[in-house]
Structures are given as structure tokens and as C-alpha cells.
N, C-alpha and C positions, 0 to 999 in steps of 0.2 A: 634493498630487497633481498630476501633469502634465496638460496639456490633452488629450493623447492618451488618458490613462487615466481621464478624467472619466466618471463613471457617467451613462449616458443611460437613464432609465427607459422601459420599454415602455408602449404605450398602455393595455395591460390585463395584469394579473397573473393567471395561471391557477391552478387548483386545486393544481398541482404546485409552486408557489412556496412556499418554506419557511414563511413566516409564515402565508400563506393556508391551507396544509395543516394547520398546527397549530391555527389558529382554527376551521377546519371540523371537524376531528377531535375537538376538545374537547367537542363535542356527543356524549355517550356513547351516545345512542340510535343516531346515525348510525355511530359507531365500532363498536358491537355489530353493526349491520346489515352493515357491510363484512366483519367477521370471519365472520359467518354465511354470506355468499355466497362467500367465498374458501375457507372450510373447512366446507362443508355437512355432512360426515359426522361432525363433532364434536358437533353439536347444542348449540352454545353458547347458554346461556340468560340469563346475567346477568354483568355486570361488577361485581366487588366492590372492585377497586383500579384507579385510573386515574392515570397519571403522564404529563405532557407535558414534552418536553425534559428528560428525567430524566438528570442527570449521574451517570455511573458512574465512581467513583474507583478508584484502585489503590494498594495499600499501598507498592508500589515507586515511589519518586519519579521514577525514570528511565523508567517505563513510560508508554505513551500512554493518556490518559484518553479516554473517549468520551461522547457525549451522545445518548441514544436519543430519536428523534422522539416516538413514542407507545409507552408500555409499559403493558399492562393485565394484570390477573389475573382469571380467571373464578371462578365459585362452586365449581369443582372443583379450584382451585389451579393450573390451567395458566397458564403465562406466555406472553404474546404481545407481540412487539416489531414494530411497523409502521414501516417507514422509506420515505421518498420519495427515490429516486435519480434525479437529473436529468442526470447525465453518464455516458457509457460508461466502464467501467473493467475492465481485464484482471485486476484484483486484487479484484473484487467477492466472489468466493468466500472469499478470505483475510480480507476485511473481515468477512464473516458469521461465519467461524470465530472471529475475535477477539471479536466481539460475544457469541458463544455462551460463550466462556471467561470473559468479564467478568460476564455474567449469572449463570453457574454459580458464580462466585467471590464473588458479592455477598452472602454470608452466608445463602443460601436453605436450606442444609442445616446446621442447628444442631448443636452438639456433642452427641454421644450419639445422634443420629438415624441410622437405617439408610439405606443407599443407595437402598432401595426407595422412600423418601420424597422423593427428589429429583424435583421436579415436571417434567412434560413441558413442553418449550419449543418455540415456533414463531416463527422469525425470518422476517418477511415483507418483501420488498423490492418496492416498486411502482416500476418503471423506466419513465421517460418516453422513454428511448432504448433501442435494441436492446442487450441485455446480452451478446450472443453472444461478445464478446471474452473473457469470463470462462469460457467453456465450452471443452471439448476439441475441439469441432467446431461448425460453424455449425448453428443450429437455429432455425427460424422459428415454432415453436409459441409460443403466448401465455403459457401457464401451465406452470410447472415445479415439481415437488415432489422434493426431495432428501432421502434418508435414508442411513444407513450400511448398505451391503450388501456381501456377499461378491463379490469381483471375478470369481470362478470360477463363481458360481451367483447370478445376479441375484435369484432368488426367496428367497435366504437373507438375512434382515435381522438386524442387531444391534439388540436392543431397548434402545437407549440413551435413548429418549424425546425425541430431538432431531430436529426437522423444519425444513427451510429451504425457503421458498417464494419464487419469483421470478416476477413478472408483468410481461410485456413489452407495454406499451400499443401498440407498433407491430407486434406479432406477429399470427399467424393465429388468430382467435377463432372460426373456422367451427364447431368442435366444442364450443365452450364455451357456458355458460348465457347466457340473455338478460341476466341481472344483471351478469355479468362483461363482456359486450360493452358494456353501458352504463357500467360503471366505466372502460373504455378510452375511451369517448367523453368522459367527464368529465375524464380525465387529458389527453386531446388537445384539450381546450377546445372540444369540439363540443356542439351542442345536445342536451340529454337530456330525455326525456319518459316513461320507462318506468313510474315510480311516484313517489309522494310523497317518498320518501327522496331520490332523485336530483334531483328538482325542487327540493326544499329546499336541497340542497347547492349546486346551481348558483345559486340565488337568493342564498345566503349568500356565494358567491364574488363575485357582482355587488355586493352590499351592501358587502363589505369593500373592493372596489376604489373605492367612493365614499367610505366613511366612514373608512377606515384607510389610504388610499393614501399619505399623507404619512409615516406610520409605516413603511410598507413601503419607500418610497423611501429613507428615512434608514437603515433596517436594511441594505438591499442596498448602499447607498453605503459604509457602514461595513465591510461584508464585502469590498467591492472594495478599499477602502483597506487593510484588514488583509492581503488577498491580495497587493496590490502591495508593501506594506511587507515582507511575508514574502519575496517574490521578491527585493527589493532587498537585504534582510539576507542572503539566501542567496547572492546574487552577491558581496556584500561579504565574507562569510565565506569563500566559495570563493576569492576573490582573495587574501585574507590567508593562507588555508591554502596556496594555491599559492605565495605569496611565501615563507612559512616553509619550505615543502617545497623551493623553489628554493634558499634559503639553506642548508638542511640538505644538499641534494644537492651544492651548490657546495663546502661544507666537506668533505663526504665525498670528492668528486672531487679536491679539493686535497690532502686527506690521503693518498689513494691515489696521487696523482701524486708527492707527496713521498716516499712509501715506495718507489715504483718507481724514483725517482731515486737514492735511497740504495742500493737493490739493484743498480742499474746500476753505480754507483761501486764497490760491493763486488765484483761479479763481475769487473770490469775489473782490480781490484787482485789478485784471486785468479789471474786469467789471467797477469798480469805476473809474479807470484811463481812460478807453475808453469813459465813460460817460462825462468826463470833456472835451472831444473833439467833441463828436457827440451824438445825441439822436436817430440816426437811428438804429433800432433793428437789421437789417440784417448786417450792418457794424460791430456792436459790436459782433454779433454772430460769424461772420467770423474771427474776431480778436481773440476772446478767444478760438474758436474751433481749431485754428491752434496750440494752446499751450496745450489744455486740452481735445481735441476731442477723445483721446484714453481712457479717464477715465470717461467722462460724455456724455450722449446722447444729441442730439439736444434739446429734450423736457426739459431735466434737465437744460441745459444752458439757454434756453428761460425763464424758470421759475425763475432762479436766476437773469437774466437781468430785468425781470418784477418787482421782489421784490426790486432790487436796485433802479430802477426808482421810485417805489412807496415810498421808503424811502427818496429819494431826494425831492419829492413833499411834504412829511410831514414836512421835515426840512425847506423847503421854506415857 
């Protein structure tokens, strides 16, 4: 790795850092608490399945695999995917759509089961930066719930059981609960003091910065190495593809040029032959146009006829 690309670790890793987030969220009591304050109307009581960094494969080898940050199932069979998003992306919505498709395709509806048994899913993205690039317009609200609705009647919803939640830690929390405001403070690495849950989380972040810092530094450095390698490979591949495309284009241009040269020789011969029978420009034009009209304009043919007649006069 070059000197310019060398990873320089920050003085402190926040809750939003990938490893920190995973280690804090693996405390199922805190994970359940976050789900309860984000989705209070669901009355979530218990987590019965918990998966951290759950790799979701795909039967199609060409398809993109994903790795869910936190995936849990509650005692009612509802599936919750909690993701930490630290960079703005105009394609956040499409990413959530892909996550939804992978979760649905992960064998959760067994053969012989009815579609009514397809579980409700909640994809939750905690964004440390403004996610508005992914929206159709700028929106400063902190919490967004997206469902499938009729575009002509916003009150008409399609009961597909899919909900997407986006929380913007930089958004306006004025109308949100005290708990969600405190979640924003935790995400923005500010002091928290609302209750024991958040105090525990912040203390856990502090502990991990002391006890697991070397592991995080190594992980982040590897991520940067992989990203740099990916960029370099992309540049290399792009150059090779460009070179191959250039060769292909050059060959095609050469082939076209050769064909054009052959056509030019052919049309000149046809004009010379026609001139041996007539000097009428229109008659000659009609003759050669029937053969070469797809490749030469009338003006081009007239110019070639004029040159051929001038050449005959000089030779005479």
C-alpha cells in the first residue's frame, strides 16, 4: 500500500464503526431495546433468533452476495435487519430493495407453505450521514418509514408485509421520542445519559476502544487495503478493456476503410465503363447509383464522374 493510502486510525472509534456496532449490538438486550424504541407500535417482546454479520448467499454465482449487519427474528416470526450506513448513497433505496429480495429468497417460505405465511420484514438503516440523496426530494426529518402505497392514493397500502426504516442521525428530531434523540446522540458520538441502556452502550464503546482497538485498526486497515486493491484492479481492468476496445475499434475502422477503398475502386471502374458508352451525366449517375448508391451520396458520385470525364479530356 502506498504512503498516501496508508490507514491512519482515528483517536476514537464511535458506535457507528462497523466492528464497534457489531460488538455492541450482539448484546441482545440492547438490540431488543433499540428495536422497541424504533418500532414502538410493534410491541416486540423477545428475540428468538440472532445473527451478526449474517452472510446471505445467492444460487446465481453471478449475483452479488450481501452480509447483513444484524438480523434477528422475534417470537412472532417477524424478521428485522439492522444496518449501519456511514456514507451517503444515492442508491440506498435500491440497496434496501436488494436486501429485501435476498431475505425473501433465503428459504423463509418453505415448499407447500401459503404466501400468507411469508413473515413481515423490517429493514432498518441507521445513517450517520444525511441519506437525502436517496430520496426524490430533500427531507430533513430524522425518521422515515416506507411502505408500498398507491401513487394516486397515499392512504391505500399494499399489504406485502415489507417495511423499510431510515433513521438520519443528522436529521430533525424535534418531534421524535427522547429515546430516538438519545440514539442520535450515541450515533453522533455525543454524551448520553437518558437511561441505563444508553449509558451501558456508551461505556461498551469506551471499553472496546481500549480493549479491542488493535483489532479494529487491523480490520479497518484491511478494509482500506481491499478497497485500494479493488480500485487498482478496476483501473487495470478498465485500461485493459480500453486497450482491447481500441484494438477492436482499430480493426473495425481498418476493415471499414478497406471496404471503402474497394468500393471507391469499383465505382471508378463502373464510371469508366459507362463513359465508354455515353457522355450523359444523368445516365452515368443512374447507372453507378444503382450499384453504389448505398455507400456514396449523389454529390460524391457526380464529383467522381466529373473527375473521370476531366481525366479523359486530358488523355485525349
